[in-house]
mmCIF entry with sequence, helices, sheets and N, C-alpha, C, O atoms, coordinates in Angstrom:
data_MODEL
# 
_entry.id   MODEL 
# 
_entity.id                         1 
_entity.type                       polymer 
_entity.pdbx_number_of_molecules   1 
# 
_entity_poly.entity_id                      1 
_entity_poly.type                           'polypeptide(L)' 
_entity_poly.nstd_linkage                   no 
_entity_poly.nstd_monomer                   no 
_entity_poly.pdbx_seq_one_letter_code       
;(UNK)(UNK)(UNK)(UNK)(UNK)(UNK)(UNK)(UNK)(UNK)(UNK)(UNK)(UNK)(UNK)(UNK)(UNK)(UNK)
(UNK)(UNK)(UNK)(UNK)(UNK)(UNK)(UNK)(UNK)(UNK)(UNK)(UNK)(UNK)(UNK)(UNK)(UNK)(UNK)
(UNK)(UNK)(UNK)(UNK)(UNK)(UNK)(UNK)(UNK)
;
_entity_poly.pdbx_seq_one_letter_code_can   XXXXXXXXXXXXXXXXXXXXXXXXXXXXXXXXXXXXXXXX 
_entity_poly.pdbx_strand_id                 A 
# 
loop_
_entity_poly_seq.entity_id 
_entity_poly_seq.num 
_entity_poly_seq.mon_id 
_entity_poly_seq.hetero 
1 1  UNK n 
1 2  UNK n 
1 3  UNK n 
1 4  UNK n 
1 5  UNK n 
1 6  UNK n 
1 7  UNK n 
1 8  UNK n 
1 9  UNK n 
1 10 UNK n 
1 11 UNK n 
1 12 UNK n 
1 13 UNK n 
1 14 UNK n 
1 15 UNK n 
1 16 UNK n 
1 17 UNK n 
1 18 UNK n 
1 19 UNK n 
1 20 UNK n 
1 21 UNK n 
1 22 UNK n 
1 23 UNK n 
1 24 UNK n 
1 25 UNK n 
1 26 UNK n 
1 27 UNK n 
1 28 UNK n 
1 29 UNK n 
1 30 UNK n 
1 31 UNK n 
1 32 UNK n 
1 33 UNK n 
1 34 UNK n 
1 35 UNK n 
1 36 UNK n 
1 37 UNK n 
1 38 UNK n 
1 39 UNK n 
1 40 UNK n 
# 
_struct_asym.id          A 
_struct_asym.entity_id   1 
# 
loop_
_struct_conf.conf_type_id 
_struct_conf.id 
_struct_conf.pdbx_PDB_helix_id 
_struct_conf.beg_label_comp_id 
_struct_conf.beg_label_asym_id 
_struct_conf.beg_label_seq_id 
_struct_conf.pdbx_beg_PDB_ins_code 
_struct_conf.end_label_comp_id 
_struct_conf.end_label_asym_id 
_struct_conf.end_label_seq_id 
_struct_conf.pdbx_end_PDB_ins_code 
_struct_conf.beg_auth_comp_id 
_struct_conf.beg_auth_asym_id 
_struct_conf.beg_auth_seq_id 
_struct_conf.end_auth_comp_id 
_struct_conf.end_auth_asym_id 
_struct_conf.end_auth_seq_id 
_struct_conf.pdbx_PDB_helix_class 
_struct_conf.details 
_struct_conf.pdbx_PDB_helix_length 
HELX_P HELX_P1 AA1 UNK A 2 ? UNK A 6  ? UNK A 2 UNK A 6  1 ? 5 
HELX_P HELX_P2 AA2 UNK A 8 ? UNK A 14 ? UNK A 8 UNK A 14 1 ? 7 
# 
_struct_conf_type.id          HELX_P 
_struct_conf_type.criteria    ? 
_struct_conf_type.reference   ? 
# 
_struct_sheet.id               AA1 
_struct_sheet.type             ? 
_struct_sheet.number_strands   2 
_struct_sheet.details          ? 
# 
_struct_sheet_order.sheet_id     AA1 
_struct_sheet_order.range_id_1   1 
_struct_sheet_order.range_id_2   2 
_struct_sheet_order.offset       ? 
_struct_sheet_order.sense        anti-parallel 
# 
loop_
_struct_sheet_range.sheet_id 
_struct_sheet_range.id 
_struct_sheet_range.beg_label_comp_id 
_struct_sheet_range.beg_label_asym_id 
_struct_sheet_range.beg_label_seq_id 
_struct_sheet_range.pdbx_beg_PDB_ins_code 
_struct_sheet_range.end_label_comp_id 
_struct_sheet_range.end_label_asym_id 
_struct_sheet_range.end_label_seq_id 
_struct_sheet_range.pdbx_end_PDB_ins_code 
_struct_sheet_range.beg_auth_comp_id 
_struct_sheet_range.beg_auth_asym_id 
_struct_sheet_range.beg_auth_seq_id 
_struct_sheet_range.end_auth_comp_id 
_struct_sheet_range.end_auth_asym_id 
_struct_sheet_range.end_auth_seq_id 
AA1 1 UNK A 19 ? UNK A 26 ? UNK A 19 UNK A 26 
AA1 2 UNK A 32 ? UNK A 38 ? UNK A 32 UNK A 38 
# 
loop_
_atom_site.group_PDB 
_atom_site.id 
_atom_site.type_symbol 
_atom_site.label_atom_id 
_atom_site.label_alt_id 
_atom_site.label_comp_id 
_atom_site.label_asym_id 
_atom_site.label_entity_id 
_atom_site.label_seq_id 
_atom_site.pdbx_PDB_ins_code 
_atom_site.Cartn_x 
_atom_site.Cartn_y 
_atom_site.Cartn_z 
_atom_site.occupancy 
_atom_site.B_iso_or_equiv 
_atom_site.pdbx_formal_charge 
_atom_site.auth_seq_id 
_atom_site.auth_comp_id 
_atom_site.auth_asym_id 
_atom_site.auth_atom_id 
_atom_site.pdbx_PDB_model_num 
ATOM 1   N N  . UNK A 1 1  ? 0.811   -1.185  0.000   1.00 0.00 ? 1  UNK A N  1 
ATOM 2   C CA . UNK A 1 1  ? 0.000   0.000   0.000   1.00 0.00 ? 1  UNK A CA 1 
ATOM 3   C C  . UNK A 1 1  ? 0.862   1.259   0.000   1.00 0.00 ? 1  UNK A C  1 
ATOM 4   O O  . UNK A 1 1  ? 0.538   2.234   -0.678  1.00 0.00 ? 1  UNK A O  1 
ATOM 5   N N  . UNK A 1 2  ? 1.935   1.242   0.742   1.00 0.00 ? 2  UNK A N  1 
ATOM 6   C CA . UNK A 1 2  ? 2.797   2.430   0.794   1.00 0.00 ? 2  UNK A CA 1 
ATOM 7   C C  . UNK A 1 2  ? 3.347   2.769   -0.589  1.00 0.00 ? 2  UNK A C  1 
ATOM 8   O O  . UNK A 1 2  ? 3.451   3.939   -0.955  1.00 0.00 ? 2  UNK A O  1 
ATOM 9   N N  . UNK A 1 3  ? 3.697   1.736   -1.350  1.00 0.00 ? 3  UNK A N  1 
ATOM 10  C CA . UNK A 1 3  ? 4.218   1.969   -2.702  1.00 0.00 ? 3  UNK A CA 1 
ATOM 11  C C  . UNK A 1 3  ? 3.122   2.521   -3.608  1.00 0.00 ? 3  UNK A C  1 
ATOM 12  O O  . UNK A 1 3  ? 3.385   3.398   -4.431  1.00 0.00 ? 3  UNK A O  1 
ATOM 13  N N  . UNK A 1 4  ? 1.902   2.018   -3.467  1.00 0.00 ? 4  UNK A N  1 
ATOM 14  C CA . UNK A 1 4  ? 0.805   2.544   -4.281  1.00 0.00 ? 4  UNK A CA 1 
ATOM 15  C C  . UNK A 1 4  ? 0.532   3.989   -3.925  1.00 0.00 ? 4  UNK A C  1 
ATOM 16  O O  . UNK A 1 4  ? 0.325   4.812   -4.816  1.00 0.00 ? 4  UNK A O  1 
ATOM 17  N N  . UNK A 1 5  ? 0.526   4.318   -2.640  1.00 0.00 ? 5  UNK A N  1 
ATOM 18  C CA . UNK A 1 5  ? 0.286   5.700   -2.222  1.00 0.00 ? 5  UNK A CA 1 
ATOM 19  C C  . UNK A 1 5  ? 1.397   6.624   -2.700  1.00 0.00 ? 5  UNK A C  1 
ATOM 20  O O  . UNK A 1 5  ? 1.150   7.796   -2.984  1.00 0.00 ? 5  UNK A O  1 
ATOM 21  N N  . UNK A 1 6  ? 2.605   6.110   -2.791  1.00 0.00 ? 6  UNK A N  1 
ATOM 22  C CA . UNK A 1 6  ? 3.750   6.915   -3.242  1.00 0.00 ? 6  UNK A CA 1 
ATOM 23  C C  . UNK A 1 6  ? 3.776   7.090   -4.759  1.00 0.00 ? 6  UNK A C  1 
ATOM 24  O O  . UNK A 1 6  ? 4.475   7.965   -5.271  1.00 0.00 ? 6  UNK A O  1 
ATOM 25  N N  . UNK A 1 7  ? 3.026   6.268   -5.473  1.00 0.00 ? 7  UNK A N  1 
ATOM 26  C CA . UNK A 1 7  ? 2.960   6.347   -6.929  1.00 0.00 ? 7  UNK A CA 1 
ATOM 27  C C  . UNK A 1 7  ? 1.854   7.329   -7.320  1.00 0.00 ? 7  UNK A C  1 
ATOM 28  O O  . UNK A 1 7  ? 0.689   7.089   -7.002  1.00 0.00 ? 7  UNK A O  1 
ATOM 29  N N  . UNK A 1 8  ? 2.190   8.430   -8.002  1.00 0.00 ? 8  UNK A N  1 
ATOM 30  C CA . UNK A 1 8  ? 1.151   9.405   -8.373  1.00 0.00 ? 8  UNK A CA 1 
ATOM 31  C C  . UNK A 1 8  ? -0.012  8.785   -9.149  1.00 0.00 ? 8  UNK A C  1 
ATOM 32  O O  . UNK A 1 8  ? -1.166  9.142   -8.911  1.00 0.00 ? 8  UNK A O  1 
ATOM 33  N N  . UNK A 1 9  ? 0.265   7.879   -10.056 1.00 0.00 ? 9  UNK A N  1 
ATOM 34  C CA . UNK A 1 9  ? -0.804  7.258   -10.851 1.00 0.00 ? 9  UNK A CA 1 
ATOM 35  C C  . UNK A 1 9  ? -1.718  6.387   -9.986  1.00 0.00 ? 9  UNK A C  1 
ATOM 36  O O  . UNK A 1 9  ? -2.941  6.473   -10.094 1.00 0.00 ? 9  UNK A O  1 
ATOM 37  N N  . UNK A 1 10 ? -1.130  5.553   -9.132  1.00 0.00 ? 10 UNK A N  1 
ATOM 38  C CA . UNK A 1 10 ? -1.944  4.689   -8.281  1.00 0.00 ? 10 UNK A CA 1 
ATOM 39  C C  . UNK A 1 10 ? -2.706  5.507   -7.239  1.00 0.00 ? 10 UNK A C  1 
ATOM 40  O O  . UNK A 1 10 ? -3.884  5.253   -6.987  1.00 0.00 ? 10 UNK A O  1 
ATOM 41  N N  . UNK A 1 11 ? -2.039  6.482   -6.637  1.00 0.00 ? 11 UNK A N  1 
ATOM 42  C CA . UNK A 1 11 ? -2.699  7.313   -5.634  1.00 0.00 ? 11 UNK A CA 1 
ATOM 43  C C  . UNK A 1 11 ? -3.881  8.052   -6.245  1.00 0.00 ? 11 UNK A C  1 
ATOM 44  O O  . UNK A 1 11 ? -4.927  8.191   -5.610  1.00 0.00 ? 11 UNK A O  1 
ATOM 45  N N  . UNK A 1 12 ? -3.717  8.523   -7.469  1.00 0.00 ? 12 UNK A N  1 
ATOM 46  C CA . UNK A 1 12 ? -4.807  9.202   -8.165  1.00 0.00 ? 12 UNK A CA 1 
ATOM 47  C C  . UNK A 1 12 ? -5.984  8.259   -8.367  1.00 0.00 ? 12 UNK A C  1 
ATOM 48  O O  . UNK A 1 12 ? -7.133  8.651   -8.162  1.00 0.00 ? 12 UNK A O  1 
ATOM 49  N N  . UNK A 1 13 ? -5.712  7.022   -8.767  1.00 0.00 ? 13 UNK A N  1 
ATOM 50  C CA . UNK A 1 13 ? -6.779  6.041   -8.965  1.00 0.00 ? 13 UNK A CA 1 
ATOM 51  C C  . UNK A 1 13 ? -7.496  5.721   -7.660  1.00 0.00 ? 13 UNK A C  1 
ATOM 52  O O  . UNK A 1 13 ? -8.713  5.539   -7.654  1.00 0.00 ? 13 UNK A O  1 
ATOM 53  N N  . UNK A 1 14 ? -6.756  5.650   -6.552  1.00 0.00 ? 14 UNK A N  1 
ATOM 54  C CA . UNK A 1 14 ? -7.384  5.327   -5.267  1.00 0.00 ? 14 UNK A CA 1 
ATOM 55  C C  . UNK A 1 14 ? -8.299  6.453   -4.791  1.00 0.00 ? 14 UNK A C  1 
ATOM 56  O O  . UNK A 1 14 ? -9.176  6.218   -3.960  1.00 0.00 ? 14 UNK A O  1 
ATOM 57  N N  . UNK A 1 15 ? -8.112  7.662   -5.298  1.00 0.00 ? 15 UNK A N  1 
ATOM 58  C CA . UNK A 1 15 ? -8.964  8.791   -4.922  1.00 0.00 ? 15 UNK A CA 1 
ATOM 59  C C  . UNK A 1 15 ? -10.194 8.921   -5.815  1.00 0.00 ? 15 UNK A C  1 
ATOM 60  O O  . UNK A 1 15 ? -11.052 9.764   -5.549  1.00 0.00 ? 15 UNK A O  1 
ATOM 61  N N  . UNK A 1 16 ? -10.302 8.116   -6.857  1.00 0.00 ? 16 UNK A N  1 
ATOM 62  C CA . UNK A 1 16 ? -11.468 8.183   -7.733  1.00 0.00 ? 16 UNK A CA 1 
ATOM 63  C C  . UNK A 1 16 ? -12.731 7.822   -6.950  1.00 0.00 ? 16 UNK A C  1 
ATOM 64  O O  . UNK A 1 16 ? -12.685 6.948   -6.085  1.00 0.00 ? 16 UNK A O  1 
ATOM 65  N N  . UNK A 1 17 ? -13.857 8.478   -7.239  1.00 0.00 ? 17 UNK A N  1 
ATOM 66  C CA . UNK A 1 17 ? -15.098 8.188   -6.514  1.00 0.00 ? 17 UNK A CA 1 
ATOM 67  C C  . UNK A 1 17 ? -15.534 6.732   -6.629  1.00 0.00 ? 17 UNK A C  1 
ATOM 68  O O  . UNK A 1 17 ? -16.185 6.214   -5.721  1.00 0.00 ? 17 UNK A O  1 
ATOM 69  N N  . UNK A 1 18 ? -15.190 6.064   -7.722  1.00 0.00 ? 18 UNK A N  1 
ATOM 70  C CA . UNK A 1 18 ? -15.612 4.683   -7.926  1.00 0.00 ? 18 UNK A CA 1 
ATOM 71  C C  . UNK A 1 18 ? -14.699 3.655   -7.291  1.00 0.00 ? 18 UNK A C  1 
ATOM 72  O O  . UNK A 1 18 ? -14.947 2.457   -7.428  1.00 0.00 ? 18 UNK A O  1 
ATOM 73  N N  . UNK A 1 19 ? -13.651 4.081   -6.601  1.00 0.00 ? 19 UNK A N  1 
ATOM 74  C CA . UNK A 1 19 ? -12.728 3.122   -5.976  1.00 0.00 ? 19 UNK A CA 1 
ATOM 75  C C  . UNK A 1 19 ? -13.437 2.465   -4.801  1.00 0.00 ? 19 UNK A C  1 
ATOM 76  O O  . UNK A 1 19 ? -13.699 3.105   -3.782  1.00 0.00 ? 19 UNK A O  1 
ATOM 77  N N  . UNK A 1 20 ? -13.739 1.205   -4.951  1.00 0.00 ? 20 UNK A N  1 
ATOM 78  C CA . UNK A 1 20 ? -14.506 0.475   -3.945  1.00 0.00 ? 20 UNK A CA 1 
ATOM 79  C C  . UNK A 1 20 ? -13.617 -0.207  -2.915  1.00 0.00 ? 20 UNK A C  1 
ATOM 80  O O  . UNK A 1 20 ? -14.043 -0.433  -1.782  1.00 0.00 ? 20 UNK A O  1 
ATOM 81  N N  . UNK A 1 21 ? -12.402 -0.532  -3.292  1.00 0.00 ? 21 UNK A N  1 
ATOM 82  C CA . UNK A 1 21 ? -11.542 -1.211  -2.342  1.00 0.00 ? 21 UNK A CA 1 
ATOM 83  C C  . UNK A 1 21 ? -10.235 -1.636  -2.959  1.00 0.00 ? 21 UNK A C  1 
ATOM 84  O O  . UNK A 1 21 ? -10.073 -1.672  -4.178  1.00 0.00 ? 21 UNK A O  1 
ATOM 85  N N  . UNK A 1 22 ? -9.314  -1.954  -2.087  1.00 0.00 ? 22 UNK A N  1 
ATOM 86  C CA . UNK A 1 22 ? -8.009  -2.470  -2.468  1.00 0.00 ? 22 UNK A CA 1 
ATOM 87  C C  . UNK A 1 22 ? -7.802  -3.734  -1.652  1.00 0.00 ? 22 UNK A C  1 
ATOM 88  O O  . UNK A 1 22 ? -8.057  -3.753  -0.447  1.00 0.00 ? 22 UNK A O  1 
ATOM 89  N N  . UNK A 1 23 ? -7.344  -4.777  -2.303  1.00 0.00 ? 23 UNK A N  1 
ATOM 90  C CA . UNK A 1 23 ? -7.166  -6.048  -1.600  1.00 0.00 ? 23 UNK A CA 1 
ATOM 91  C C  . UNK A 1 23 ? -5.907  -6.743  -2.100  1.00 0.00 ? 23 UNK A C  1 
ATOM 92  O O  . UNK A 1 23 ? -5.342  -6.374  -3.130  1.00 0.00 ? 23 UNK A O  1 
ATOM 93  N N  . UNK A 1 24 ? -5.480  -7.750  -1.355  1.00 0.00 ? 24 UNK A N  1 
ATOM 94  C CA . UNK A 1 24 ? -4.331  -8.530  -1.796  1.00 0.00 ? 24 UNK A CA 1 
ATOM 95  C C  . UNK A 1 24 ? -4.557  -10.002 -1.478  1.00 0.00 ? 24 UNK A C  1 
ATOM 96  O O  . UNK A 1 24 ? -5.362  -10.368 -0.622  1.00 0.00 ? 24 UNK A O  1 
ATOM 97  N N  . UNK A 1 25 ? -3.828  -10.810 -2.188  1.00 0.00 ? 25 UNK A N  1 
ATOM 98  C CA . UNK A 1 25 ? -3.822  -12.252 -1.957  1.00 0.00 ? 25 UNK A CA 1 
ATOM 99  C C  . UNK A 1 25 ? -2.365  -12.699 -1.953  1.00 0.00 ? 25 UNK A C  1 
ATOM 100 O O  . UNK A 1 25 ? -1.508  -12.055 -2.558  1.00 0.00 ? 25 UNK A O  1 
ATOM 101 N N  . UNK A 1 26 ? -2.095  -13.797 -1.274  1.00 0.00 ? 26 UNK A N  1 
ATOM 102 C CA . UNK A 1 26 ? -0.738  -14.332 -1.199  1.00 0.00 ? 26 UNK A CA 1 
ATOM 103 C C  . UNK A 1 26 ? -0.761  -15.757 -1.746  1.00 0.00 ? 26 UNK A C  1 
ATOM 104 O O  . UNK A 1 26 ? -1.553  -16.592 -1.308  1.00 0.00 ? 26 UNK A O  1 
ATOM 105 N N  . UNK A 1 27 ? 0.122   -16.021 -2.712  1.00 0.00 ? 27 UNK A N  1 
ATOM 106 C CA . UNK A 1 27 ? 0.190   -17.354 -3.292  1.00 0.00 ? 27 UNK A CA 1 
ATOM 107 C C  . UNK A 1 27 ? 0.918   -18.301 -2.346  1.00 0.00 ? 27 UNK A C  1 
ATOM 108 O O  . UNK A 1 27 ? 1.523   -17.867 -1.366  1.00 0.00 ? 27 UNK A O  1 
ATOM 109 N N  . UNK A 1 28 ? 0.860   -19.558 -2.636  1.00 0.00 ? 28 UNK A N  1 
ATOM 110 C CA . UNK A 1 28 ? 1.560   -20.549 -1.812  1.00 0.00 ? 28 UNK A CA 1 
ATOM 111 C C  . UNK A 1 28 ? 3.063   -20.310 -1.785  1.00 0.00 ? 28 UNK A C  1 
ATOM 112 O O  . UNK A 1 28 ? 3.741   -20.664 -0.822  1.00 0.00 ? 28 UNK A O  1 
ATOM 113 N N  . UNK A 1 29 ? 3.575   -19.704 -2.852  1.00 0.00 ? 29 UNK A N  1 
ATOM 114 C CA . UNK A 1 29 ? 5.016   -19.426 -2.910  1.00 0.00 ? 29 UNK A CA 1 
ATOM 115 C C  . UNK A 1 29 ? 5.384   -18.176 -2.108  1.00 0.00 ? 29 UNK A C  1 
ATOM 116 O O  . UNK A 1 29 ? 6.565   -17.877 -1.931  1.00 0.00 ? 29 UNK A O  1 
ATOM 117 N N  . UNK A 1 30 ? 4.365   -17.442 -1.619  1.00 0.00 ? 30 UNK A N  1 
ATOM 118 C CA . UNK A 1 30 ? 4.621   -16.251 -0.834  1.00 0.00 ? 30 UNK A CA 1 
ATOM 119 C C  . UNK A 1 30 ? 4.571   -14.956 -1.626  1.00 0.00 ? 30 UNK A C  1 
ATOM 120 O O  . UNK A 1 30 ? 4.814   -13.882 -1.076  1.00 0.00 ? 30 UNK A O  1 
ATOM 121 N N  . UNK A 1 31 ? 4.258   -15.046 -2.907  1.00 0.00 ? 31 UNK A N  1 
ATOM 122 C CA . UNK A 1 31 ? 4.171   -13.839 -3.734  1.00 0.00 ? 31 UNK A CA 1 
ATOM 123 C C  . UNK A 1 31 ? 2.844   -13.122 -3.483  1.00 0.00 ? 31 UNK A C  1 
ATOM 124 O O  . UNK A 1 31 ? 1.792   -13.757 -3.400  1.00 0.00 ? 31 UNK A O  1 
ATOM 125 N N  . UNK A 1 32 ? 2.903   -11.801 -3.365  1.00 0.00 ? 32 UNK A N  1 
ATOM 126 C CA . UNK A 1 32 ? 1.714   -10.994 -3.138  1.00 0.00 ? 32 UNK A CA 1 
ATOM 127 C C  . UNK A 1 32 ? 1.145   -10.506 -4.459  1.00 0.00 ? 32 UNK A C  1 
ATOM 128 O O  . UNK A 1 32 ? 1.890   -10.144 -5.370  1.00 0.00 ? 32 UNK A O  1 
ATOM 129 N N  . UNK A 1 33 ? -0.174  -10.498 -4.558  1.00 0.00 ? 33 UNK A N  1 
ATOM 130 C CA . UNK A 1 33 ? -0.893  -9.973  -5.712  1.00 0.00 ? 33 UNK A CA 1 
ATOM 131 C C  . UNK A 1 33 ? -1.885  -8.942  -5.202  1.00 0.00 ? 33 UNK A C  1 
ATOM 132 O O  . UNK A 1 33 ? -2.681  -9.228  -4.307  1.00 0.00 ? 33 UNK A O  1 
ATOM 133 N N  . UNK A 1 34 ? -1.838  -7.749  -5.769  1.00 0.00 ? 34 UNK A N  1 
ATOM 134 C CA . UNK A 1 34 ? -2.708  -6.669  -5.353  1.00 0.00 ? 34 UNK A CA 1 
ATOM 135 C C  . UNK A 1 34 ? -3.739  -6.392  -6.412  1.00 0.00 ? 34 UNK A C  1 
ATOM 136 O O  . UNK A 1 34 ? -3.474  -6.561  -7.602  1.00 0.00 ? 34 UNK A O  1 
ATOM 137 N N  . UNK A 1 35 ? -4.917  -5.965  -5.991  1.00 0.00 ? 35 UNK A N  1 
ATOM 138 C CA . UNK A 1 35 ? -5.998  -5.615  -6.908  1.00 0.00 ? 35 UNK A CA 1 
ATOM 139 C C  . UNK A 1 35 ? -6.727  -4.390  -6.390  1.00 0.00 ? 35 UNK A C  1 
ATOM 140 O O  . UNK A 1 35 ? -6.854  -4.191  -5.181  1.00 0.00 ? 35 UNK A O  1 
ATOM 141 N N  . UNK A 1 36 ? -7.202  -3.574  -7.313  1.00 0.00 ? 36 UNK A N  1 
ATOM 142 C CA . UNK A 1 36 ? -7.974  -2.388  -6.972  1.00 0.00 ? 36 UNK A CA 1 
ATOM 143 C C  . UNK A 1 36 ? -9.256  -2.449  -7.775  1.00 0.00 ? 36 UNK A C  1 
ATOM 144 O O  . UNK A 1 36 ? -9.212  -2.659  -8.987  1.00 0.00 ? 36 UNK A O  1 
ATOM 145 N N  . UNK A 1 37 ? -10.409 -2.270  -7.119  1.00 0.00 ? 37 UNK A N  1 
ATOM 146 C CA . UNK A 1 37 ? -11.693 -2.297  -7.817  1.00 0.00 ? 37 UNK A CA 1 
ATOM 147 C C  . UNK A 1 37 ? -12.167 -0.866  -8.001  1.00 0.00 ? 37 UNK A C  1 
ATOM 148 O O  . UNK A 1 37 ? -12.397 -0.137  -7.037  1.00 0.00 ? 37 UNK A O  1 
ATOM 149 N N  . UNK A 1 38 ? -12.308 -0.484  -9.264  1.00 0.00 ? 38 UNK A N  1 
ATOM 150 C CA . UNK A 1 38 ? -12.823 0.847   -9.613  1.00 0.00 ? 38 UNK A CA 1 
ATOM 151 C C  . UNK A 1 38 ? -13.998 0.631   -10.556 1.00 0.00 ? 38 UNK A C  1 
ATOM 152 O O  . UNK A 1 38 ? -13.843 0.036   -11.622 1.00 0.00 ? 38 UNK A O  1 
ATOM 153 N N  . UNK A 1 39 ? -15.177 1.116   -10.162 1.00 0.00 ? 39 UNK A N  1 
ATOM 154 C CA . UNK A 1 39 ? -16.368 0.921   -10.977 1.00 0.00 ? 39 UNK A CA 1 
ATOM 155 C C  . UNK A 1 39 ? -17.292 2.135   -10.855 1.00 0.00 ? 39 UNK A C  1 
ATOM 156 O O  . UNK A 1 39 ? -17.167 2.951   -9.942  1.00 0.00 ? 39 UNK A O  1 
ATOM 157 N N  . UNK A 1 40 ? -18.199 2.222   -11.786 1.00 0.00 ? 40 UNK A N  1 
ATOM 158 C CA . UNK A 1 40 ? -19.201 3.286   -11.738 1.00 0.00 ? 40 UNK A CA 1 
ATOM 159 C C  . UNK A 1 40 ? -20.559 2.680   -11.486 1.00 0.00 ? 40 UNK A C  1 
ATOM 160 O O  . UNK A 1 40 ? -21.553 3.402   -11.408 1.00 0.00 ? 40 UNK A O  1 
# 
């Protein structure tokens, strides 16, 4: 999240009115996957 907030493009998207949430999942190998839901 800190990296997304530090990224002007991602931070801008998180401020959009349609941003419903940000979530992550962790694979069995330990790799993180992030997703952002933006909808109207």
